[in-house]
Residue, then its C-alpha position, 0 to 999 in steps of 0.5 A: m323265216g326264209g332268207a338266204p341259206p347260211r354261208h359255209a367256209c368250205r363250199g368245194g372247188d379249189a378249197s374243198v375238204s378232200g383237197t385240204l385234208s388230202a396226204r399230199g396237202w398236209r403231211p409235208s407241212l406237218r413234217r416240217w413243223l414236227d422237224g423243229y422240235a428237239y425231242r422225238v417220241a416213237l409211238d408204238p402202234l400197240w398203244f392205239v390198239a389198246a385204246a381201241a380195245v378199251s374203247l370197244g370194251l367200254a361201249w360193250v359194257t355200257v350197252a350190256a348194262h342198259l340192255a340188262r336193265i331193260a330186260r329186268e323192266r316189266p313189259v306192261r310198264a314199258l308199253r304203258y307209254e306207247 
């Protein structure tokens, strides 16, 4: 069951994750790639805010429904499996 640890593609040094994902590295190449398209779409930041609000609302509803179901449960039944 022993053996050598698994090898990872990104171990740090020259090809570190922070260096690869830095804005200085990917943003200019992304801009050049996007400049090749004929049509441009302007994205309003309101769409991102709305998506975040819907996601948070769905999470709150899910947690509230789960908590309501747990609150209705009889304590003896829940403690039986402890």
